[in-house]
C-alpha positions in Angstrom: -51.4 23.3 -33.3 -51.8 24.4 -36.9 -54.6 22.6 -38.8 -55.5 23.2 -42.5 -59.1 23.0 -43.4 -58.9 19.5 -44.7 -57.7 17.9 -41.5 -59.3 17.4 -38.1 -58.2 16.8 -34.6 -58.9 13.1 -34.9 -57.0 12.6 -38.1 -54.1 10.2 -37.9 -50.6 11.6 -38.0 -49.0 12.1 -41.5 -47.8 8.9 -43.0 -49.3 6.7 -40.3 -51.6 4.8 -42.6 -55.2 3.8 -41.7 -54.4 1.7 -38.7 -55.1 3.6 -35.5 -51.8 2.6 -33.9 -49.6 2.8 -36.9 -48.1 6.1 -35.9 -47.2 4.8 -32.4 -45.6 1.7 -33.7 -43.5 3.3 -36.4 -41.6 6.3 -35.1 -39.1 6.5 -38.0 -39.0 5.1 -41.5 -35.5 6.2 -42.4 -32.5 3.9 -42.6 -29.9 6.3 -41.2 -31.8 8.6 -38.7 -28.6 10.0 -37.2 -27.0 10.8 -40.5 -30.3 12.2 -41.9 -30.5 14.7 -39.0 -26.8 15.5 -39.4 -27.2 16.4 -43.1 -30.2 18.7 -42.4 -28.3 20.3 -39.5 -25.2 21.0 -41.6 -27.1 22.4 -44.5 -29.4 24.6 -42.5 -26.5 25.8 -40.3 -25.2 27.6 -43.3 -28.1 30.1 -43.1 -27.8 30.5 -39.4 -24.0 31.0 -39.5 -24.2 33.5 -42.3 -26.9 35.6 -40.6 -25.2 35.9 -37.3 -21.8 36.5 -38.7 -22.8 39.3 -41.1 -24.5 41.3 -38.3 -21.2 41.9 -36.5 -19.3 42.7 -39.7 -21.6 45.5 -41.0 -19.5 48.4 -39.8 -16.3 46.9 -41.3 -18.0 46.1 -44.6 -19.4 49.6 -44.8 -16.1 51.2 -44.1 -14.2 49.1 -46.6 -16.7 49.3 -49.5 -17.9 52.8 -48.8 -21.5 52.0 -47.8 -23.5 54.8 -46.3 -26.2 54.5 -43.6 -28.9 53.7 -46.2 -26.7 51.1 -47.8 -25.9 49.0 -44.7 -29.3 47.5 -44.2 -29.2 46.2 -47.7 -26.2 44.0 -46.9 -28.7 42.1 -44.7 -31.8 42.5 -46.8 -30.2 41.5 -50.1 -30.0 38.1 -48.5 -33.3 38.2 -46.6 -35.3 39.3 -49.6 -34.9 36.3 -51.9 -34.9 34.0 -48.8 -38.3 35.4 -47.7 -39.9 35.4 -51.1 -38.6 32.1 -52.5 -38.9 29.8 -49.5 -42.3 28.8 -50.6 -41.0 27.9 -54.1 -38.0 26.1 -52.6 -40.3 23.9 -50.5 -42.6 23.2 -53.4 -39.6 22.4 -55.6 -38.5 19.8 -53.0 -42.0 18.3 -53.1 -41.8 18.2 -56.9 -38.2 17.2 -57.7 -37.1 15.5 -54.5 -36.1 17.0 -51.2 -32.5 15.5 -51.1 -31.8 16.8 -54.7 -33.0 20.3 -53.8 -31.1 20.3 -50.5 -27.9 19.5 -52.3 -28.6 22.0 -55.1 -29.3 24.8 -52.6 -26.2 24.0 -50.6 -24.0 24.1 -53.7 -25.5 27.5 -54.8 -25.0 28.9 -51.3 -21.3 27.8 -51.3 -20.6 29.4 -54.7 -22.3 32.6 -53.7 -20.2 32.7 -50.5 -17.1 32.7 -52.6 -18.6 35.6 -54.6 -19.2 37.5 -51.4 -15.6 36.9 -50.2 -14.2 38.2 -53.5 -16.6 41.1 -54.1 -14.6 44.2 -55.1 -17.6 46.7 -54.7 -20.8 46.9 -52.7 -23.1 46.2 -55.7 -21.2 43.0 -56.4 -21.4 42.0 -52.7 -25.2 42.7 -52.7 -25.6 40.5 -55.9 -23.7 37.7 -54.3 -25.7 38.0 -51.1 -28.9 37.8 -53.2 -27.7 34.5 -54.7 -26.9 33.3 -51.1 -30.5 34.0 -50.3 -31.7 32.0 -53.2 -29.6 29.0 -52.1 -30.9 29.3 -48.5 -34.5 29.5 -49.8 -33.9 26.1 -51.5 -32.0 24.3 -48.7 -33.9 25.6 -45.6 -37.4 24.2 -46.3 -36.1 21.0 -47.7 -33.9 20.4 -44.6 -37.1 20.6 -42.5 -39.1 18.8 -45.1 -36.7 15.8 -44.9 -37.1 15.7 -41.2 -40.9 16.0 -41.4 -41.2 13.1 -43.8 -38.6 10.9 -42.1 -39.8 10.9 -38.5 -43.1 10.6 -36.7 -44.5 11.2 -33.3 -42.0 12.0 -30.5 -39.2 11.1 -32.8 -40.1 14.0 -35.0 -40.2 16.3 -32.0 -36.7 15.2 -30.9 -35.4 15.5 -34.5 -36.8 19.0 -34.9 -35.5 20.0 -31.5 -32.1 18.8 -32.3 -32.2 20.6 -35.6 -33.2 23.9 -33.8 -30.5 23.3 -31.2 -27.9 22.9 -34.0 -29.0 26.1 -35.6 -28.6 27.9 -32.2 -25.2 26.4 -31.8 -24.2 27.6 -35.2 -25.5 31.0 -34.4 -23.5 31.0 -31.2 -20.2 30.1 -32.9 -20.7 32.5 -35.7 -20.5 35.9 -34.0 -17.4 35.4 -31.9 -15.6 33.5 -34.6 -16.7 36.0 -37.2 -15.8 39.0 -35.1 -12.3 37.5 -34.5 -11.9 37.0 -38.2 -13.0 40.6 -38.9 -10.5 41.9 -36.4 -7.6 39.8 -37.5 -8.0 38.8 -41.2 -10.7 41.1 -42.5 -14.4 40.7 -43.1 -14.0 38.8 -46.3 -12.9 35.7 -44.5 -16.3 35.3 -42.7 -17.8 34.0 -45.9 -15.2 31.3 -46.3 -16.6 29.8 -43.0 -19.5 28.4 -45.1 -17.3 26.3 -47.4 -16.3 23.3 -45.2 -19.8 23.1 -43.7 -21.3 23.1 -47.2 -19.0 20.3 -48.4 -19.8 18.2 -45.3 -23.5 18.7 -45.8 -23.4 17.6 -49.5 -21.3 14.5 -48.8 -23.5 13.3 -45.9 -26.7 14.0 -47.8 -25.6 12.1 -51.0 -24.3 9.2 -48.9 -27.0 8.7 -46.3 -30.2 10.6 -47.0 -32.9 8.8 -49.0 -34.6 10.7 -51.8 -38.3 11.5 -51.5 -40.8 10.5 -54.2 -41.1 13.3 -56.8 -44.5 15.0 -57.2 -46.5 15.9 -60.3 -47.6 19.4 -59.3 -46.1 22.1 -61.5 -44.2 25.0 -59.9 -45.8 28.4 -59.5 -43.2 30.6 -61.2 -45.5 33.5 -61.7 -46.4 33.6 -58.1 -42.8 33.5 -57.1 -42.0 36.4 -59.4 -44.9 38.5 -58.1 -44.1 38.0 -54.4 -40.4 38.6 -54.9 -41.1 41.8 -56.7 -43.6 42.9 -54.1 -41.3 42.3 -51.2 -38.4 43.9 -53.0 -40.2 47.1 -53.7 -41.8 47.3 -50.2 -38.4 46.7 -48.6 -36.8 49.4 -50.8 -39.6 51.9 -49.9 -39.4 51.1 -46.1 -35.7 51.4 -46.1 -35.8 54.8 -47.7 -38.6 55.9 -45.4 -36.8 54.9 -42.2 -33.6 56.5 -43.4 -35.1 59.8 -44.4 -38.1 59.9 -42.1 -40.2 61.6 -44.8 -43.0 60.0 -46.8 -42.0 61.3 -50.2 -44.0 60.7 -53.4 -41.3 58.2 -54.5 -41.7 56.2 -51.3 -45.5 56.4 -51.5 -45.4 55.1 -55.0 -43.1 52.3 -54.0 -45.4 51.3 -51.2 -48.4 51.4 -53.5 -46.8 49.3 -56.2 -45.7 46.8 -53.6 -49.2 46.4 -52.2 -50.6 46.0 -55.7 -48.1 43.3 -56.5 -49.0 41.5 -53.3 -52.7 41.6 -54.2 -51.8 40.2 -57.7 -49.9 37.4 -55.9 -52.9 36.6 -53.8 -55.0 36.6 -57.0 -52.6 34.2 -58.7 -52.7 31.8 -55.7 -56.5 31.9 -55.6 -56.6 31.0 -59.3 -54.3 28.0 -58.8 -56.3 26.7 -55.8 -54.7 23.6 -54.4 -51.9 23.8 -57.0 -50.7 27.2 -55.5 -47.4 27.4 -53.6 -49.3 29.2 -50.9 -52.8 27.5 -50.9 -55.3 30.0 -49.6 -57.4 27.3 -48.1 -54.9 27.2 -45.3 -56.3 30.6 -44.1 -59.7 29.0 -43.4 -58.0 27.6 -40.3 -58.1 29.9 -37.3 -54.9 28.3 -35.7 -53.1 28.7 -39.0 -53.8 32.4 -39.2 -52.9 32.8 -35.5 -49.5 31.0 -35.9 -48.8 33.0 -39.0 -49.3 36.3 -37.2 -47.3 35.0 -34.2 -44.3 34.1 -36.4 -44.3 37.4 -38.2 -44.4 39.5 -35.0 -42.0 37.4 -33.0 -39.3 36.9 -35.6 -39.7 40.5 -36.8 -38.9 41.7 -33.3 -36.0 39.2 -32.9 -34.5 40.1 -36.4 -34.5 43.8 -35.6 -32.7 43.3 -32.3 -30.0 41.0 -33.7 -29.2 43.6 -36.3 -29.3 46.7 -34.1 -27.6 45.4 -30.9 -24.2 44.6 -32.5 -24.3 47.9 -34.3 -25.0 49.7 -31.1 -22.2 48.0 -29.2 -19.6 48.5 -32.0 -20.4 52.0 -33.1 -21.8 53.5 -29.9 -20.1 51.4 -27.2 -16.6 51.0 -28.7 -16.7 47.2 -28.8 -14.5 45.5 -31.3 -16.3 43.0 -33.7 -14.8 40.2 -31.6 -16.2 41.6 -28.4 -19.6 42.2 -30.0 -19.6 38.6 -31.2 -18.9 37.2 -27.7 -21.5 39.6 -26.3 -24.2 37.7 -28.3 -22.8 34.2 -27.4 -25.1 33.6 -24.3 -28.2 34.2 -26.4 -27.4 31.3 -28.7 -26.1 29.0 -26.0 -29.3 29.3 -24.0 -31.5 28.5 -27.1 -29.2 25.6 -28.1 -29.5 24.1 -24.6 -33.2 24.5 -24.1 -34.7 24.0 -27.7 -34.6 20.2 -27.7 -36.4 20.0 -24.3 -39.0 22.4 -25.6 -39.5 20.2 -28.7 -40.2 17.1 -26.5 -42.4 19.1 -24.2 -44.5 20.3 -27.0 -45.1 16.8 -28.3 -46.5 15.8 -24.9 -48.6 18.9 -23.9 -49.3 20.5 -27.3 -48.0 23.9 -28.5 -50.6 26.2 -27.0 -48.8 27.0 -23.7 -45.2 27.0 -25.0 -46.2 29.3 -27.8 -48.0 31.6 -25.3 -45.5 31.8 -22.6 -42.4 31.8 -24.8 -43.2 35.0 -26.7 -44.4 36.8 -23.5 -41.1 35.9 -21.8 -39.3 37.1 -24.9 -41.2 40.4 -24.7 -40.0 40.9 -21.1 -36.4 40.4 -22.3 -36.9 43.0 -25.0 -38.2 45.4 -22.4 -35.1 44.8 -20.3 -33.0 45.7 -23.4 -34.6 49.1 -23.4 -32.2 50.1 -20.6 -29.1 49.4 -22.8 -27.2 52.5 -24.0 -23.6 52.9 -25.4 -22.1 53.2 -22.0 -24.1 50.4 -20.3 -22.3 47.6 -18.5 -22.5 44.3 -20.2 -23.1 42.1 -17.2 -25.6 44.4 -15.5 -27.6 45.6 -18.6 -26.9 43.7 -21.8 -26.6 40.1 -20.5 -29.9 39.9 -18.4 -32.0 41.0 -21.3 -30.3 38.6 -23.8 -30.8 35.6 -21.5 -34.5 36.3 -20.9 -35.0 36.7 -24.7 -33.2 33.5 -25.3 -35.3 31.6 -22.7 -38.5 32.8 -24.3 -37.4 32.0 -27.8 -36.2 28.5 -26.8 -39.7 27.8 -25.6 -41.3 28.8 -28.9 -38.9 27.8 -31.7 -39.1 24.0 -31.7 -42.9 23.8 -30.8 -43.7 26.2 -33.6 -41.7 24.2 -36.1 -43.1 20.9 -35.0 -46.6 22.2 -35.2 -46.1 23.4 -38.8 -44.6 20.0 -39.9 -47.4 18.1 -38.2 -50.1 20.1 -40.0 -49.8 18.6 -43.4 -49.4 15.2 -45.1 -45.9 13.9 -46.0 -46.1 15.2 -49.6 -46.5 18.9 -48.5 -44.1 19.2 -45.6 -41.7 21.1 -47.7 -44.4 23.6 -48.7 -45.5 24.0 -45.0 -42.1 24.5 -43.6 -41.3 26.9 -46.5 -44.3 29.0 -45.7 -43.6 29.3 -42.0 -39.9 30.1 -42.7 -40.9 32.7 -45.3 -43.1 34.5 -42.7 -40.3 34.4 -40.2 -37.8 35.9 -42.6 -40.3 38.4 -43.9 -40.6 39.7 -40.3 -36.9 40.1 -40.1 -36.9 41.7 -43.6 -39.4 44.4 -42.5 -37.6 45.0 -39.2 -34.2 45.4 -40.9 -35.7 47.8 -43.4 -37.1 49.9 -40.6 -33.8 49.7 -38.8 -32.3 52.2 -41.2 -33.5 54.9 -38.8 -31.1 53.5 -36.1 -28.3 52.7 -38.4 -28.3 56.2 -39.8 -28.4 57.9 -36.4 -25.6 59.7 -34.8 -24.0 58.3 -31.6 -26.0 60.7 -29.5 -29.3 59.6 -31.1 -28.3 55.9 -31.3 -29.3 55.0 -27.7 -32.7 56.7 -27.9 -33.5 55.1 -31.2 -32.5 51.7 -29.8 -34.6 52.1 -26.7 -37.7 52.8 -28.9 -36.9 49.8 -31.1 -36.6 47.5 -28.0 -39.9 48.7 -26.6 -41.7 48.1 -30.0 -40.1 44.6 -30.1 -41.4 43.9 -26.6 -44.9 44.9 -27.6 -44.7 42.8 -30.7 -43.5 39.7 -28.9 -46.1 39.9 -26.1 -48.8 40.4 -28.7 -47.6 37.3 -30.4 -48.0 35.3 -27.2 -51.5 36.6 -26.7 -52.4 35.7 -30.3 -51.2 32.1 -29.7 -53.3 31.8 -26.5 -56.5 33.1 -28.2 -56.3 31.5 -31.6 -55.1 28.0 -30.6 -57.8 27.7 -27.9 -58.2 24.9 -25.4 -59.1 22.3 -28.0 -55.6 22.8 -29.5 -53.8 22.4 -26.2 -52.7 18.9 -27.2 -51.8 17.7 -30.7 
């Protein structure tokens, strides 16, 4: 479990009051628990659908809008960059202005940006619209989890988060095959229209059934948001150029240096603000917090790289159509969707240490199996086994990790906590996608070898994440 420095193992659960049995007696304080979960699932599914759909559309978008090998990763990263950098601010905004209000605002912004993506006449316009999508997702994602964290307690919270994670997996499962079919039949632009009915439903349900949280008085850290956004943007740009050209030029070196300086300035800003920072540095005094942060970065970095590279390998190297590539990814999401809710309940009973140790190690084994995949490999004998093993490992880690983060803070900071963890996860995917330029720009002959190397690096990263969880959580954190 993840524990900030101002809480102990014996502290009562968030919102439980002073009575020692209050948390057990009151498992939910929300009037419409089912509709509350539905609203958060619908809103957050926008981000899951968009990410999974866009991966199978990359070759078609590049062909239509004239994007080169160095441009294609930006179709993903233009979305991931603001999502990674602004999740903290989005969570803090929910704590400050009200989580339902920010959930609805983020959903509206995401829907409008989706229309912009669908109508984009050029690649720069598409990238700008993707960036706005990322801003919308950075607002709605932490507040969807923040609403769950402040509305449910105990095992009810574990079930709610598990259901939320399962819904995201289902959305990710539906996205690739449906998006691939749309790319093949109606064109890539139609994939962005998929977001509109989901967004409308999320807004209607949230306004009708979700109760607004109490607004806070803490001011928002705009300077910190600007610094971290600029830092991640410049670092991503430099890493993308580096991976595409394989040469550390003075321009790339300068970009890396400036990005690091801006990150240091961001840390300085957070230190100056103390408890008022959107990323309070006091959290890093907790060993479990540091361990889970590293776990999230390494595990989701490995996963993000694979989900970008595998469809590209199958379409460009293996001759798959976008529809076939979409269906090829379907078992991955089905397995996660089936097992996530069980993993959430299990974590509430035995604690997160073992699920967060075994899950990433199993995921690493799956990545190692994917190292045998090449453009001519059989799907059933080579691609599917690795995907299923990866999905089983991720299913064991996703819900326990999310539940641990939500349980680590009081009700007034659940948005900030979930925003930080989501930001780390997306930052891992951002870095992996930037480095994926080497594979995207490779010839078909080089594609398999580059993919094998990436799969082995992902395996090492995932196994290391599991070891970090085992060491840093320790026996005393075996139960929450």
